[in-house]
LOTOR-408872 format. One record per atom (N, C-alpha, C): residue number from 0; residue in one letter; atom name; x negated, y, z. Coordinates in steps of 0.02 Angstrom, whole numbers. Atoms other than C-alpha are relative to their C-alpha. Layout:
<rs>
<r NUM,'A','CA',<X,Y,Z>>,
...
</rs>
This chain:
<rs>
<r 0,'M','N',<-37,-64,5>>,
<r 0,'M','CA',<7,4,-2>>,
<r 0,'M','C',<-74,46,-21>>,
<r 1,'S','N',<29,-62,4>>,
<r 1,'S','CA',<-69,167,-47>>,
<r 1,'S','C',<55,67,20>>,
<r 2,'D','N',<-24,-65,-48>>,
<r 2,'D','CA',<-34,332,46>>,
<r 2,'D','C',<22,40,-51>>,
<r 3,'P','N',<-11,-61,50>>,
<r 3,'P','CA',<50,472,-47>>,
<r 3,'P','C',<-42,38,16>>,
<r 4,'S','N',<57,-83,28>>,
<r 4,'S','CA',<-59,606,-20>>,
<r 4,'S','C',<-45,15,-13>>,
<r 5,'H','N',<71,26,24>>,
<r 5,'H','CA',<-195,497,-48>>,
<r 5,'H','C',<-7,24,-72>>,
<r 6,'A','N',<20,30,80>>,
<r 6,'A','CA',<-143,469,-225>>,
<r 6,'A','C',<21,85,-29>>,
<r 7,'A','N',<-21,-63,21>>,
<r 7,'A','CA',<-81,671,-241>>,
<r 7,'A','C',<-76,8,-6>>,
<r 8,'K','N',<106,-9,-30>>,
<r 8,'K','CA',<-282,702,-186>>,
<r 8,'K','C',<-24,-1,-64>>,
<r 9,'S','N',<46,32,66>>,
<r 9,'S','CA',<-349,585,-319>>,
<r 9,'S','C',<42,28,-81>>,
<r 10,'L','N',<-20,-23,90>>,
<r 10,'L','CA',<-232,659,-463>>,
<r 10,'L','C',<-17,85,-15>>,
<r 11,'R','N',<45,-60,13>>,
<r 11,'R','CA',<-286,856,-420>>,
<r 11,'R','C',<-73,5,-16>>,
<r 12,'E','N',<67,-1,61>>,
<r 12,'E','CA',<-461,802,-447>>,
<r 12,'E','C',<-3,-26,-50>>,
<r 13,'R','N',<33,4,61>>,
<r 13,'R','CA',<-451,721,-577>>,
<r 13,'R','C',<17,56,-52>>,
<r 14,'L','N',<-29,-78,15>>,
<r 14,'L','CA',<-329,867,-649>>,
<r 14,'L','C',<-49,53,-15>>,
<r 15,'G','N',<32,-63,-22>>,
<r 15,'G','CA',<-449,1007,-576>>,
<r 15,'G','C',<-46,-10,-52>>,
<r 16,'G','N',<69,10,46>>,
<r 16,'G','CA',<-609,940,-646>>,
<r 16,'G','C',<-15,-6,-80>>,
<r 17,'S','N',<-11,-11,98>>,
<r 17,'S','CA',<-540,909,-834>>,
<r 17,'S','C',<14,65,-5>>,
<r 18,'T','N',<-24,-36,7>>,
<r 18,'T','CA',<-449,1058,-821>>,
<r 18,'T','C',<-52,83,-12>>,
<r 19,'E','N',<64,-60,3>>,
<r 19,'E','CA',<-607,1191,-779>>,
<r 19,'E','C',<-34,-23,-53>>,
<r 20,'E','N',<49,10,79>>,
<r 20,'E','CA',<-712,1086,-922>>,
<r 20,'E','C',<45,35,-54>>,
<r 21,'R','N',<-26,-4,66>>,
<r 21,'R','CA',<-580,1112,-1039>>,
<r 21,'R','C',<20,90,2>>,
<r 22,'L','N',<-18,-58,-9>>,
<r 22,'L','CA',<-538,1295,-979>>,
<r 22,'L','C',<-46,46,-7>>,
<r 23,'G','N',<42,-25,13>>,
<r 23,'G','CA',<-710,1332,-974>>,
<r 23,'G','C',<-23,-3,-83>>,
<r 24,'R','N',<3,1,70>>,
<r 24,'R','CA',<-730,1268,-1154>>,
<r 24,'R','C',<45,44,-33>>,
<r 25,'A','N',<-49,-41,22>>,
<r 25,'A','CA',<-586,1366,-1205>>,
<r 25,'A','C',<-18,61,-15>>,
<r 26,'L','N',<42,-65,-45>>,
<r 26,'L','CA',<-657,1533,-1134>>,
<r 26,'L','C',<-54,18,-44>>,
<r 27,'S','N',<45,-21,36>>,
<r 27,'S','CA',<-821,1503,-1230>>,
<r 27,'S','C',<4,9,-73>>,
<r 28,'D','N',<-4,-15,63>>,
<r 28,'D','CA',<-743,1480,-1398>>,
<r 28,'D','C',<30,63,-17>>,
<r 29,'L','N',<-34,-78,17>>,
<r 29,'L','CA',<-637,1635,-1375>>,
<r 29,'L','C',<-60,42,-14>>,
<r 30,'L','N',<44,-49,-8>>,
<r 30,'L','CA',<-801,1739,-1355>>,
<r 30,'L','C',<-26,22,-68>>,
<r 31,'E','N',<48,3,58>>,
<r 31,'E','CA',<-890,1657,-1484>>,
<r 31,'E','C',<34,36,-58>>,
<r 32,'N','N',<-63,-31,58>>,
<r 32,'N','CA',<-726,1718,-1598>>,
<r 32,'N','C',<-18,60,-26>>,
<r 33,'P','N',<-16,-71,26>>,
<r 33,'P','CA',<-771,1858,-1705>>,
<r 33,'P','C',<23,32,25>>,
<r 34,'L','N',<-83,-46,-5>>,
<r 34,'L','CA',<-604,1911,-1709>>,
<r 34,'L','C',<-3,32,48>>,
<r 35,'L','N',<-4,-26,-44>>,
<r 35,'L','CA',<-599,1914,-1547>>,
<r 35,'L','C',<-61,70,39>>,
<r 36,'A','N',<54,-29,-2>>,
<r 36,'A','CA',<-767,1983,-1507>>,
<r 36,'A','C',<0,86,-35>>,
<r 37,'G','N',<18,-60,49>>,
<r 37,'G','CA',<-733,2147,-1644>>,
<r 37,'G','C',<49,44,54>>,
<r 38,'A','N',<-49,-23,-41>>,
<r 38,'A','CA',<-568,2172,-1533>>,
<r 38,'A','C',<-16,15,48>>,
<r 39,'I','N',<33,-28,-64>>,
<r 39,'I','CA',<-646,2191,-1380>>,
<r 39,'I','C',<-16,62,-14>>,
<r 40,'G','N',<51,-61,-12>>,
<r 40,'G','CA',<-765,2303,-1428>>,
<r 40,'G','C',<25,65,-15>>,
<r 41,'R','N',<-48,-71,14>>,
<r 41,'R','CA',<-642,2423,-1515>>,
<r 41,'R','C',<46,17,50>>,
<r 42,'A','N',<-20,-43,-43>>,
<r 42,'A','CA',<-533,2435,-1349>>,
<r 42,'A','C',<-75,7,16>>,
<r 43,'F','N',<64,-41,-46>>,
<r 43,'F','CA',<-680,2486,-1264>>,
<r 43,'F','C',<12,63,-35>>,
<r 44,'D','N',<6,-62,40>>,
<r 44,'D','CA',<-722,2616,-1398>>,
<r 44,'D','C',<54,52,20>>,
<r 45,'A','N',<-56,-11,-31>>,
<r 45,'A','CA',<-548,2657,-1383>>,
<r 45,'A','C',<18,39,61>>,
<r 46,'R','N',<11,13,-53>>,
<r 46,'R','CA',<-555,2665,-1220>>,
<r 46,'R','C',<-41,71,19>>,
<r 47,'E','N',<33,-67,-1>>,
<r 47,'E','CA',<-703,2790,-1209>>,
<r 47,'E','C',<26,59,-31>>,
<r 48,'K','N',<-28,-61,43>>,
<r 48,'K','CA',<-616,2899,-1341>>,
<r 48,'K','C',<35,29,17>>,
<r 49,'A','N',<-62,-23,-3>>,
<r 49,'A','CA',<-475,2925,-1266>>,
<r 49,'A','C',<-24,45,94>>,
<r 50,'V','N',<16,-54,-71>>,
<r 50,'V','CA',<-577,2978,-1087>>,
<r 50,'V','C',<-22,47,-12>>,
<r 51,'Q','N',<16,-79,23>>,
<r 51,'Q','CA',<-664,3116,-1186>>,
<r 51,'Q','C',<31,39,-27>>,
<r 52,'A','N',<-53,-26,46>>,
<r 52,'A','CA',<-501,3173,-1283>>,
<r 52,'A','C',<33,29,78>>,
<r 53,'Q','N',<-30,-12,-62>>,
<r 53,'Q','CA',<-428,3175,-1078>>,
<r 53,'Q','C',<-52,38,29>>,
<r 54,'E','N',<21,-65,-19>>,
<r 54,'E','CA',<-583,3299,-1026>>,
<r 54,'E','C',<1,37,-42>>,
<r 55,'V','N',<4,-57,17>>,
<r 55,'V','CA',<-575,3408,-1160>>,
<r 55,'V','C',<62,35,12>>,
<r 56,'A','N',<-77,-15,-5>>,
<r 56,'A','CA',<-383,3423,-1148>>,
<r 56,'A','C',<1,2,76>>,
<r 57,'M','N',<15,-26,-79>>,
<r 57,'M','CA',<-424,3455,-931>>,
<r 57,'M','C',<-18,64,-18>>,
<r 58,'G','N',<74,-84,0>>,
<r 58,'G','CA',<-562,3591,-986>>,
<r 58,'G','C',<36,55,-46>>,
<r 59,'A','N',<-33,-62,47>>,
<r 59,'A','CA',<-421,3684,-1110>>,
<r 59,'A','C',<38,7,51>>,
<r 60,'L','N',<-43,-15,-16>>,
<r 60,'L','CA',<-304,3666,-983>>,
<r 60,'L','C',<-29,37,66>>,
<r 61,'N','N',<47,-31,-68>>,
<r 61,'N','CA',<-454,3735,-851>>,
<r 61,'N','C',<52,-51,80>>,
<r 62,'I','N',<-13,42,-62>>,
<r 62,'I','CA',<-422,3577,-737>>,
<r 62,'I','C',<-48,-39,0>>,
<r 63,'P','N',<44,38,28>>,
<r 63,'P','CA',<-551,3480,-680>>,
<r 63,'P','C',<-21,-67,4>>,
<r 64,'S','N',<11,66,27>>,
<r 64,'S','CA',<-623,3305,-710>>,
<r 64,'S','C',<-22,-32,60>>,
<r 65,'A','N',<35,32,-29>>,
<r 65,'A','CA',<-653,3182,-611>>,
<r 65,'A','C',<-90,-13,29>>,
<r 66,'A','N',<93,2,-5>>,
<r 66,'A','CA',<-845,3194,-655>>,
<r 66,'A','C',<2,60,45>>,
<r 67,'D','N',<17,-57,-34>>,
<r 67,'D','CA',<-829,3377,-607>>,
<r 67,'D','C',<8,31,65>>,
<r 68,'I','N',<-8,0,-79>>,
<r 68,'I','CA',<-758,3360,-442>>,
<r 68,'I','C',<-63,-58,26>>,
<r 69,'E','N',<40,30,-34>>,
<r 69,'E','CA',<-887,3225,-414>>,
<r 69,'E','C',<-73,46,-4>>,
<r 70,'R','N',<73,2,12>>,
<r 70,'R','CA',<-1047,3322,-482>>,
<r 70,'R','C',<14,96,70>>,
<r 71,'L','N',<-27,-56,-77>>,
<r 71,'L','CA',<-946,3484,-337>>,
<r 71,'L','C',<-27,-36,54>>,
<r 72,'T','N',<10,54,-55>>,
<r 72,'T','CA',<-954,3357,-218>>,
<r 72,'T','C',<-72,-6,20>>,
<r 73,'R','N',<75,25,-17>>,
<r 73,'R','CA',<-1131,3317,-231>>,
<r 73,'R','C',<-52,72,23>>,
<r 74,'R','N',<24,-60,-25>>,
<r 74,'R','CA',<-1178,3501,-238>>,
<r 74,'R','C',<7,18,60>>,
<r 75,'L','N',<-29,4,-49>>,
<r 75,'L','CA',<-1082,3527,-85>>,
<r 75,'L','C',<-62,-1,59>>,
<r 76,'R','N',<11,29,-41>>,
<r 76,'R','CA',<-1157,3387,13>>,
<r 76,'R','C',<-101,52,-7>>,
<r 77,'S','N',<29,-36,8>>,
<r 77,'S','CA',<-1335,3485,-52>>,
<r 77,'S','C',<-13,70,38>>,
<r 78,'V','N',<0,-56,-23>>,
<r 78,'V','CA',<-1303,3653,-6>>,
<r 78,'V','C',<31,-4,78>>,
<r 79,'S','N',<-3,29,-62>>,
<r 79,'S','CA',<-1230,3578,176>>,
<r 79,'S','C',<-71,-22,28>>,
<r 80,'L','N',<46,10,2>>,
<r 80,'L','CA',<-1387,3497,190>>,
<r 80,'L','C',<-50,54,12>>,
<r 81,'R','N',<16,-45,-14>>,
<r 81,'R','CA',<-1483,3632,164>>,
<r 81,'R','C',<3,52,60>>,
<r 82,'L','N',<-20,-63,-36>>,
<r 82,'L','CA',<-1392,3767,273>>,
<r 82,'L','C',<-1,-62,70>>,
<r 83,'E','N',<15,24,-75>>,
<r 83,'E','CA',<-1410,3645,421>>,
<r 83,'E','C',<-69,-15,7>>,
<r 84,'G','N',<79,5,-17>>,
<r 84,'G','CA',<-1605,3633,394>>,
<r 84,'G','C',<10,100,37>>,
<r 85,'I','N',<-8,-102,-38>>,
<r 85,'I','CA',<-1584,3840,403>>,
<r 85,'I','C',<28,9,72>>,
<r 86,'E','N',<-14,-8,-54>>,
<r 86,'E','CA',<-1484,3822,554>>,
<r 86,'E','C',<-35,-17,57>>,
<r 87,'E','N',<8,11,-87>>,
<r 87,'E','CA',<-1584,3730,679>>,
<r 87,'E','C',<-67,23,-29>>,
<r 88,'G','N',<68,-28,0>>,
<r 88,'G','CA',<-1743,3834,594>>,
<r 88,'G','C',<19,61,63>>,
<r 89,'V','N',<-26,-43,-34>>,
<r 89,'V','CA',<-1660,3975,666>>,
<r 89,'V','C',<10,15,78>>,
<r 90,'D','N',<-1,30,-69>>,
<r 90,'D','CA',<-1623,3893,829>>,
<r 90,'D','C',<-56,-10,38>>,
<r 91,'R','N',<71,0,-22>>,
<r 91,'R','CA',<-1816,3853,847>>,
<r 91,'R','C',<-16,47,23>>,
<r 92,'L','N',<-2,-77,-30>>,
<r 92,'L','CA',<-1829,4046,821>>,
<r 92,'L','C',<15,42,44>>,
<r 93,'D','N',<-32,-34,-42>>,
<r 93,'D','CA',<-1720,4097,941>>,
<r 93,'D','C',<-24,-16,64>>,
<r 94,'R','N',<34,41,-57>>,
<r 94,'R','CA',<-1794,3957,1074>>,
<r 94,'R','C',<-51,42,31>>,
<r 95,'S','N',<43,-36,-14>>,
<r 95,'S','CA',<-1937,4037,1058>>,
<r 95,'S','C',<-20,63,12>>,
<r 96,'R','N',<16,-49,-26>>,
<r 96,'R','CA',<-1928,4220,1069>>,
<r 96,'R','C',<29,5,61>>,
<r 97,'G','N',<-40,-18,-91>>,
<r 97,'G','CA',<-1798,4203,1226>>,
<r 97,'G','C',<42,12,8>>,
<r 98,'S','N',<-59,-47,29>>,
<r 98,'S','CA',<-1637,4281,1237>>,
<r 98,'S','C',<9,63,-5>>,
<r 99,'S','N',<-32,-78,12>>,
<r 99,'S','CA',<-1565,4432,1205>>,
<r 99,'S','C',<4,60,33>>,
<r 100,'A','N',<-20,-39,-62>>,
<r 100,'A','CA',<-1551,4502,1375>>,
<r 100,'A','C',<-73,-3,23>>,
<r 101,'E','N',<62,-23,-60>>,
<r 101,'E','CA',<-1717,4464,1449>>,
<r 101,'E','C',<-35,37,-58>>,
<r 102,'E','N',<16,-42,29>>,
<r 102,'E','CA',<-1783,4572,1290>>,
<r 102,'E','C',<25,50,-1>>,
<r 103,'Q','N',<-7,-51,3>>,
<r 103,'Q','CA',<-1688,4691,1328>>,
<r 103,'Q','C',<-17,48,63>>,
<r 104,'Q','N',<42,-13,-74>>,
<r 104,'Q','CA',<-1758,4693,1522>>,
<r 104,'Q','C',<-68,23,-17>>,
<r 105,'I','N',<60,-3,-11>>,
<r 105,'I','CA',<-1907,4676,1468>>,
<r 105,'I','C',<-33,76,-37>>,
<r 106,'A','N',<23,-91,43>>,
<r 106,'A','CA',<-1889,4868,1340>>,
<r 106,'A','C',<18,24,51>>,
<r 107,'E','N',<-10,-48,-21>>,
<r 107,'E','CA',<-1811,4951,1480>>,
<r 107,'E','C',<-52,13,62>>,
<r 108,'R','N',<74,-12,-34>>,
<r 108,'R','CA',<-1981,4906,1591>>,
<r 108,'R','C',<-33,17,-35>>,
<r 109,'L','N',<58,-33,1>>,
<r 109,'L','CA',<-2098,4955,1461>>,
<r 109,'L','C',<32,59,7>>,
<r 110,'T','N',<-31,-55,4>>,
<r 110,'T','CA',<-1981,5120,1447>>,
<r 110,'T','C',<-21,28,83>>,
<r 111,'A','N',<5,-30,-52>>,
<r 111,'A','CA',<-2004,5133,1623>>,
<r 111,'A','C',<-59,25,19>>,
<r 112,'I','N',<58,7,-21>>,
<r 112,'I','CA',<-2179,5099,1628>>,
<r 112,'I','C',<-22,70,-32>>,
<r 113,'E','N',<33,-58,67>>,
<r 113,'E','CA',<-2225,5235,1476>>,
<r 113,'E','C',<31,53,56>>,
<r 114,'D','N',<-35,-64,-30>>,
<r 114,'D','CA',<-2105,5365,1575>>,
<r 114,'D','C',<-83,7,75>>,
<r 115,'Q','N',<46,-10,-37>>,
<r 115,'Q','CA',<-2232,5354,1702>>,
<r 115,'Q','C',<-75,27,7>>,
<r 116,'L','N',<59,-20,43>>,
<r 116,'L','CA',<-2392,5344,1614>>,
<r 116,'L','C',<-3,103,-15>>,
<r 117,'K','N',<-3,-90,4>>,
<r 117,'K','CA',<-2331,5510,1547>>,
<r 117,'K','C',<-1,38,33>>,
<r 118,'R','N',<16,-48,-61>>,
<r 118,'R','CA',<-2294,5597,1721>>,
<r 118,'R','C',<-76,2,15>>,
<r 119,'L','N',<77,-6,-13>>,
<r 119,'L','CA',<-2468,5541,1765>>,
<r 119,'L','C',<-50,26,-42>>,
<r 120,'S','N',<48,-30,36>>,
<r 120,'S','CA',<-2557,5601,1621>>,
<r 120,'S','C',<1,60,-7>>,
<r 121,'D','N',<-27,-41,-15>>,
<r 121,'D','CA',<-2457,5745,1636>>,
<r 121,'D','C',<-18,61,72>>,
<r 122,'R','N',<3,16,-51>>,
<r 122,'R','CA',<-2495,5768,1813>>,
<r 122,'R','C',<-95,2,12>>,
<r 123,'L','N',<87,-12,10>>,
<r 123,'L','CA',<-2696,5752,1784>>,
<r 123,'L','C',<-4,56,-37>>,
<r 124,'E','N',<24,-57,41>>,
<r 124,'E','CA',<-2694,5875,1646>>,
<r 124,'E','C',<19,75,36>>,
<r 125,'G','N',<-20,-64,-53>>,
<r 125,'G','CA',<-2613,6012,1767>>,
<r 125,'G','C',<78,-6,-21>>,
<r 126,'K','N',<-56,21,17>>,
<r 126,'K','CA',<-2444,5994,1679>>,
<r 126,'K','C',<35,1,31>>,
<r 127,'P','N',<-78,5,-35>>,
<r 127,'P','CA',<-2284,6051,1784>>,
<r 127,'P','C',<23,-66,-37>>,
<r 128,'E','N',<-31,54,-8>>,
<r 128,'E','CA',<-2179,5904,1801>>,
<r 128,'E','C',<82,6,-28>>,
<r 129,'P','N',<-30,-9,17>>,
<r 129,'P','CA',<-2039,5910,1700>>,
<r 129,'P','C',<90,6,58>>,
<r 130,'R','N',<3,0,-52>>,
<r 130,'R','CA',<-1891,5969,1811>>,
<r 130,'R','C',<63,-29,-29>>,
<r 131,'P','N',<-71,19,20>>,
<r 131,'P','CA',<-1693,5929,1798>>,
<r 131,'P','C',<41,79,-32>>,
<r 132,'A','N',<-29,-36,21>>,
<r 132,'A','CA',<-1583,6064,1695>>,
<r 132,'A','C',<35,24,67>>,
<r 133,'K','N',<-39,-36,-32>>,
<r 133,'K','CA',<-1511,6199,1779>>,
<r 133,'K','C',<70,13,13>>,
<r 134,'P','N',<-72,-27,32>>,
<r 134,'P','CA',<-1316,6217,1794>>,
<r 134,'P','C',<-2,77,-38>>,
<r 135,'A','N',<-24,-80,49>>,
<r 135,'A','CA',<-1252,6368,1673>>,
<r 135,'A','C',<13,29,53>>,
<r 136,'R','N',<4,-52,-33>>,
<r 136,'R','CA',<-1254,6527,1760>>,
<r 136,'R','C',<52,-3,48>>,
<r 137,'A','N',<-32,4,-70>>,
<r 137,'A','CA',<-1230,6501,1934>>,
<r 137,'A','C',<-23,73,31>>,
<r 138,'T','N',<6,-47,-47>>,
<r 138,'T','CA',<-1216,6657,2030>>,
<r 138,'T','C',<-75,-5,69>>,
<r 139,'K','N',<59,21,-54>>,
<r 139,'K','CA',<-1366,6674,2163>>,
<r 139,'K','C',<62,-7,76>>,
<r 140,'S','N',<-16,31,-67>>,
<r 140,'S','CA',<-1238,6674,2310>>,
<r 140,'S','C',<18,-70,-16>>,
<r 141,'A','N',<-21,69,9>>,
<r 141,'A','CA',<-1163,6504,2225>>,
<r 141,'A','C',<-55,-40,7>>,
<r 142,'T','N',<39,55,-24>>,
<r 142,'T','CA',<-1342,6443,2230>>,
<r 142,'T','C',<-19,-6,50>>,
<r 143,'A','N',<-11,-16,-61>>,
<r 143,'A','CA',<-1374,6530,2397>>,
<r 143,'A','C',<31,-80,53>>,
<r 144,'A','N',<-44,58,-46>>,
<r 144,'A','CA',<-1238,6396,2460>>,
<r 144,'A','C',<-6,-72,-27>>,
<r 145,'A','N',<11,75,30>>,
<r 145,'A','CA',<-1278,6247,2348>>,
<r 145,'A','C',<-82,-28,55>>,
<r 146,'K','N',<55,27,-41>>,
<r 146,'K','CA',<-1454,6254,2455>>,
<r 146,'K','C',<-7,5,48>>,
<r 147,'P','N',<-20,14,-82>>,
<r 147,'P','CA',<-1483,6173,2621>>,
<r 147,'P','C',<-59,56,36>>,
<r 148,'A','N',<55,-34,-28>>,
<r 148,'A','CA',<-1554,6295,2744>>,
<r 148,'A','C',<-63,-9,26>>,
<r 149,'P','N',<52,26,-31>>,
<r 149,'P','CA',<-1718,6266,2784>>,
<r 149,'P','C',<-13,-7,65>>,
<r 150,'K','N',<-9,9,-47>>,
<r 150,'K','CA',<-1751,6187,2924>>,
<r 150,'K','C',<-65,22,51>>,
<r 151,'P','N',<69,-44,-33>>,
<r 151,'P','CA',<-1894,6274,3086>>,
<r 151,'P','C',<-33,-56,9>>,
<r 152,'R','N',<52,33,-36>>,
<r 152,'R','CA',<-2043,6191,3123>>,
<r 152,'R','C',<-12,1,67>>,
<r 153,'T','N',<18,-14,-67>>,
<r 153,'T','CA',<-2064,6145,3281>>,
<r 153,'T','C',<-47,-74,8>>,
<r 154,'R','N',<41,48,-18>>,
<r 154,'R','CA',<-2216,6037,3360>>,
<r 154,'R','C',<24,-29,50>>,
<r 155,'K','N',<2,28,-43>>,
<r 155,'K','CA',<-2195,5902,3451>>,
<r 155,'K','C',<-11,-9,44>>,
<r 156,'A','N',<55,6,-64>>,
<r 156,'A','CA',<-2250,5884,3636>>,
<r 156,'A','C',<-17,-74,25>>,
<r 157,'K','N',<43,67,19>>,
<r 157,'K','CA',<-2389,5756,3654>>,
<r 157,'K','C',<50,-31,73>>,
<r 158,'P','N',<2,23,-65>>,
<r 158,'P','CA',<-2350,5649,3807>>,
<r 158,'P','C',<-67,-16,25>>,
<r 159,'P','N',<45,-31,-54>>,
<r 159,'P','CA',<-2462,5684,3960>>,
<r 159,'P','C',<-78,-84,-9>>,
<r 160,'K','N',<31,53,-23>>,
<r 160,'K','CA',<-2608,5548,3963>>,
<r 160,'K','C',<-28,-44,43>>,
<r 161,'G','N',<23,15,-61>>,
<r 161,'G','CA',<-2645,5438,4091>>,
<r 161,'G','C',<44,-42,41>>,
</rs>
C-alpha cells in the first residue's frame, strides 16, 4: 500500500524537474529568435525616446524632471555639508576668542587704565586736571549756598604721658 501524500510528492518531483528543463529550453529558444530580440530592442529604444520626449515636454512647461530634482538634491547636500564645515569653523573661532561679555569687560578695563595713565602724565607735565563742567549761569548766592562752609581747624589735645 502506498501513501497518497508520497505519490503526490513523487509526481510533483517528476513534473517539476521536467517542467523546469522544458521552460528553460523554451526561454532560450525565444531569446535566440531574431524576431523576438529585435522586438525587445525596439521596445527599449521606444522607451528611451518616450523618456526624452517627456523631459522636453516638461522643460517646455517649466516643470522639473526627476533628473533635475536629483541634481538639485545632490547640490543641496553638498551645500549643506559645506555650511556645516563653516559653522564648525566659526564655533572654533568663537571658543578661541572668548565670549563677548569678557571682551566688553576687557575693553572697559583698558579704557580705565588709559584714563589713569593720561591723568598721571598730565600731572607729571604740570597740566591741571580736567574738572567737571560748571553748571550754566549760577548766581553767586546760589554758588555760595551750594558750597559747604569750611570747618575750622582745631588741634586735638595730646593725652598726657605717663
